[in-house]
C-alpha positions, -999 to 999 in steps of 0.1 A, spaced: -549 464 217 -547 440 192 -528 410 216 -523 410 251 -498 383 269 -520 355 290 -511 366 320 -522 405 309 -551 387 297 -561 364 324 -556 385 350 -578 384 379 -601 409 383 -620 394 416 -610 376 446 -624 344 435 -598 345 405 -568 347 424 -553 312 425 -538 295 451 -538 323 481 -572 310 498 -556 320 534 -551 356 526 -585 361 503 -605 344 532 -589 370 556 -591 405 533 -628 391 524 -636 391 562 -623 425 569 -643 437 541 -668 426 548 -670 435 587 -654 465 576 -620 461 598 -600 468 572 -560 478 581 -546 512 571 -513 496 559 -509 461 544 -473 442 537 -479 415 509 -447 393 505 -435 363 486 -422 349 453 -426 367 424 -454 360 403 -480 344 431 -504 374 431 -491 403 454 -499 433 430 -528 420 414 -547 411 450 -537 445 458 -557 460 429 -585 438 436 -589 450 476 -585 485 460 -614 478 436 -633 462 465 -627 488 489 -642 516 461 -670 495 447 -704 508 456 -721 476 447 -698 449 463 -715 420 481 -717 408 515 -682 393 514 -661 416 500 -663 410 462 -663 436 440 -688 440 409 -664 444 383 -688 464 363 -691 498 380 -674 533 370 -648 527 399 -640 488 390 -637 491 352 -613 525 356 -594 504 383 -590 476 359 -578 497 330 -555 518 350 -572 554 345 -583 556 383 -577 584 402 -579 570 432 -552 541 431 -520 550 428 -493 523 419 -456 531 426 -428 515 418 -399 520 441 -375 503 421 -373 539 402 -392 557 430 -369 552 461 -357 589 470 -368 611 499 -384 634 475 -403 608 455 -419 599 493 -423 638 498 -446 637 467 -465 608 477 -470 623 512 -486 652 492 -512 631 472 -519 613 504 -536 646 516 -556 648 488 -594 644 489 -609 610 471 -623 619 439 -653 607 451 -672 613 480 -670 580 504 -638 567 483 -606 553 492 -573 558 481 -551 536 480 -511 535 472 -497 504 458 -459 502 462 -443 473 443 -407 464 452 -412 483 486 -377 467 496 -360 488 470 -367 522 490 -338 538 502 -331 538 542 -337 575 543 -368 571 522 -381 544 545 -381 564 574 -397 598 557 -426 572 547 -427 561 587 -453 590 600 -477 586 569 -477 549 570 -484 549 608 -510 578 610 -526 580 572 -558 600 567 -588 579 572 -598 576 534 -560 561 530 -546 528 525 -510 519 516 -502 483 500 -467 475 501 -456 447 477 -422 427 482 -402 396 472 -377 404 500 -392 420 531 -361 413 552 -348 442 537 -374 465 550 -368 485 579 -385 471 609 -406 499 619 -421 498 584 -427 459 587 -441 467 624 -466 492 613 -480 468 585 -506 440 583 -482 415 569 -496 384 541 -474 360 532 -478 348 496 -470 312 490 -459 293 458 -489 279 439 -487 242 442 -481 222 407 -518 204 406 -537 238 416 -514 256 387 -521 227 361 -560 227 369 -552 265 361 -535 260 329 -558 234 317 -587 261 321 -569 285 301 -555 262 273 -589 254 270 -605 293 264 -577 298 238 -583 265 223 -548 248 225 -546 209 224 -526 198 254 -514 169 273 -515 166 309 -479 158 309 -467 188 292 -488 207 315 -475 192 343 -439 201 329 -448 233 326 -460 238 360 -429 226 376 -408 247 354 -426 272 366 -415 267 401 -451 283 416 -453 315 396 -486 316 379 -472 348 357 -441 324 348 -464 297 340 -485 315 317 -458 328 300 -438 296 293 -473 282 283 -476 306 253 -442 303 242 -446 262 240 -485 268 221 -468 294 196 -438 270 189 -462 240 185 -491 259 166 -512 256 193 -502 223 208 -489 216 241 -468 185 240 -441 173 260 -420 170 234 -424 209 226 -422 218 263 -387 203 260 -377 219 229 -390 251 234 -373 257 273 -340 233 265 -352 203 288 -340 169 287 -368 143 287 -376 122 323 -356 91 305 -326 109 305 -323 111 344 -336 75 344 -306 67 323 -285 87 344 -291 69 375 -288 38 357 -254 44 345 -242 54 383 -258 23 397 -237 -1 374 -207 21 373 -209 29 332 -188 57 327 -196 53 288 -233 53 293 -233 86 309 -205 104 285 -229 91 258 -262 110 275 -239 139 276 -232 140 245 -268 131 233 -288 158 255 -257 185 236 -264 173 200 -304 181 209 -297 215 219 -305 209 257 -294 231 280 -266 213 299 -267 242 330 -304 235 331 -298 192 330 -278 198 359 -305 216 379 -330 192 371 -310 162 376 -302 179 413 -339 182 417 -343 144 408 -319 132 432 -330 154 459 -368 133 453 -348 98 453 -333 112 487 -365 117 499 -380 84 489 -352 71 513 -358 89 542 -395 99 538 -423 72 536 -448 99 535 -433 111 500 -467 123 483 -469 146 516 -435 160 511 -428 163 478 -450 182 453 -452 160 425 -472 138 402 -477 99 412 -457 88 384 -428 110 391 -432 95 427 -430 59 416 -396 63 395 -378 82 428 -388 48 447 -377 25 424 -342 45 418 -341 48 458 -341 6 459 -312 7 432 -292 34 447 -280 36 483 -286 67 502 -247 74 504 -246 72 463 -274 96 462 -257 121 487 -226 119 463 -243 125 434 -265 157 447 -224 170 461 -209 165 426 -241 181 408 -243 212 431 -203 216 426 -208 212 387 -238 240 390 -217 265 403 -187 264 381 -212 263 354 -223 295 370 -187 311 370 -190 310 332 -168 274 330 -174 253 299 -205 235 301 -197 203 286 -170 198 301 -179 203 337 -208 177 331 -184 152 318 -166 158 348 -193 153 374 -205 123 357 -172 108 354 -167 114 389 -204 97 399 -193 65 374 -160 61 385 -152 69 420 -119 61 420 -113 92 401 -122 114 429 -101 119 461 -127 134 481 -138 111 513 -174 103 499 -158 86 471 -134 67 491 -162 56 508 -182 47 480 -152 26 468 -152 9 501 -184 1 501 -187 -12 466 -155 -37 479 -173 -48 510 -205 -62 489 -180 -77 466 -166 -95 496 -199 -105 508 -212 -119 479 -183 -141 474 -184 -154 510 -219 -163 503 -216 -180 470 -179 -201 485 -184 -235 499 -180 -241 534 -148 -261 545 -157 -296 554 -153 -305 585 -136 -341 588 -128 -361 616 -94 -361 635 -69 -386 628 -45 -401 650 -13 -378 660 18 -388 641 46 -368 627 34 -370 589 1 -356 606 18 -328 626 34 -316 593 3 -318 570 -13 -295 599 13 -273 600 15 -268 561 -26 -267 561 -25 -238 586 4 -220 569 -17 -221 537 -48 -211 554 -27 -180 574 -11 -168 540 -51 -167 526 -63 -152 558 -39 -127 557 -45 -119 512 -79 -113 522 -87 -74 525 -92 -62 558 -125 -44 549 -147 -39 581 -187 -35 574 -195 0 588 -228 -9 602 -233 -38 621 -265 -49 609 -250 -53 569 -237 -86 587 -261 -115 593 -242 -126 624 -276 -145 635 -269 -171 602 -237 -176 616 -247 -183 653 -277 -207 637 -249 -228 623 -224 -239 651 -242 -267 663 -218 -288 642 -213 -329 646 -191 -338 674 -155 -336 671 -129 -359 689 -112 -337 716 -74 -321 709 -51 -345 729 -20 -329 737 -26 -294 723 2 -270 737 -2 -231 733 27 -231 708 6 -251 685 -25 -228 692 -1 -199 682 9 -211 648 -30 -212 640 -40 -179 659 -36 -159 623 -61 -177 605 -82 -181 632 -85 -144 635 -94 -141 594 -117 -171 602 -140 -152 622 -136 -117 611 -171 -115 593 -185 -141 616 -184 -120 646 -190 -85 629 -177 -49 639 -189 -48 677 -179 -85 684 -147 -82 663 -132 -51 681 -135 -65 716 -122 -99 704 -92 -82 688 -79 -72 724 -74 -107 734 -45 -126 727 -38 -163 734 -25 -171 771 -19 -209 779 -38 -244 776 -58 -262 802 -63 -296 786 -84 -292 756 -94 -256 767 -79 -228 752 -75 -195 776 -78 -162 758 -65 -133 778 -72 -96 778 -51 -67 795 -61 -61 830 -76 -25 824 -104 -37 797 -126 -53 825 -155 -37 804 -147 -55 772 -139 -91 794 -178 -84 807 -189 -82 773 -174 -108 762 -184 -133 785 -219 -122 784 -222 -129 749 -218 -170 745 -216 -164 704 -183 -147 706 -168 -180 725 -189 -203 705 -173 -189 670 -141 -188 681 -141 -223 694 -161 -238 663 -133 -222 637 -104 -233 663 -115 -265 661 -118 -265 620 -84 -254 619 -67 -278 647 -85 -309 633 -102 -316 670 -128 -300 695 -112 -273 715 -131 -250 739 -127 -215 746 -125 -193 777 -118 -158 780 -99 -142 812 -78 -114 822 -42 -113 820 -47 -105 863 -56 -141 866 -27 -167 869 -24 -199 851 -40 -232 867 -4 -247 859 18 -222 876 52 -245 863 45 -236 828 60 -201 839 94 -200 814 107 -164 831 116 -168 869 101 -136 890 130 -111 899 122 -119 935 134 -152 928 168 -147 916 201 -147 936 233 -131 934 262 -154 921 294 -152 943 320 -134 929 343 -164 921 317 -181 905 329 -197 869 301 -182 844 305 -215 823 293 -238 855 266 -213 863 252 -216 829 257 -257 826 240 -257 863 207 -235 851 202 -247 817 212 -283 823 237 -282 795 268 -303 791 302 -285 781 309 -306 746 346 -286 737 362 -260 753 377 -237 724 407 -218 737 409 -181 734 438 -167 710 
């Protein structure tokens, strides 16, 4: 033949030439060397990883009279040459996709009983795509597979071993072929490129290896295609052009657009890729792999061990992970996965990709829970930035009480209450995001004069503003317990906040954390213009001054005489005076 494809030209002829399956090769060589070869093998694994090639080398080794002590065939004897050329009568290779009936298995059983062409030789039956056998054909094969003649060996190769009958799998010695790692595949491509005289770049070979997804055959086919397009030069631009791939910069631009919520940049990226002839479906698939790497960078400190990628790619993932929070990365994976499913359904490619990127850069356009959570996270971040940059309110000493002063305090309290109610009630989800400790350190404020003559009514006027003021300082956990409290009564300059009787656990938690009372007292002192203390008690505990009860107990009520004057009763109870008695018409 004048020309052979690279994957055929460089098909391994010895065990030492098989790439990336050392765990299988070592076992087979040891079995052959020790004369303990199984009568049936099951080679399972992804396409292009060397299943059929290994079966041929195994058959060559079993029939080679000059193999070495490690089971390596010589490759030069008549048997090795005949097997390599496909003309050996002792190696029968069948495609189960086209020989999957009972009649085909019967014909194979007749061949099994045939003596080998040379004395002492082994007959090897290689059944490719074995999972395509029908159930009846599989059952017909069972007896022969279990007890073949001593000179017969079976090798079943399949990409879907779970489709085989359990009885077939149990009668075979199974070997699982793995996807070839990227670095091993790149080294193999480099050796072949040197033999072919290609001008290659390592980044281009790495791109070809990643696209092959662990398949040696696919990698050689892609290498051949790129080299033909580039007239013997294998460069990154040629790989992207030949395979319709987007370059690495496109994914960096996409992550930047998502981080900055720049929908214009994302749509411009799609337009640019489309004009360059990039396969948008493949771009979405590659973007999924990119964000998967970013997600791994968030949660896998040993990123190099869990991701088979070059160090430059790992550094890129780590960089993006610092910019995009995990929830944004997961949202990107969800939307891109949904877009890929729609593209596989035959939807309009560019429109589906643009809609997916628009949802990523404009969360308000999507109504799913993840997008709503992303919007809330951004609002929380904005509120925190505003609070960190806003100046702290000045603490001025209290001035003597006067009617004008009380009016000013009431007016200021109303204004602060209005501001507190206008602040979005966004509570952080994670207590660790609120720097509570920094607020606790700020509680050591200059001593302020005690508030004199404070009443519970005056404290209730500043209560809404107080709740808004301590919201972020307390944090979600403390705030949840504090919100169960309500103003009870005043004991001098101490305000008693009460919790319902059934919330004894909350009360115990609040009293065990002195920072809660400290934060509330500090903010209350600012609002009242004087120092106050805060204590928390159960509503079951009666106030110290029982005379402050405004509503009498029902047991204290007495029944009035039937002939009593209602007006006189009201006048006596309320201490009032009748000014004018208006007669009824």
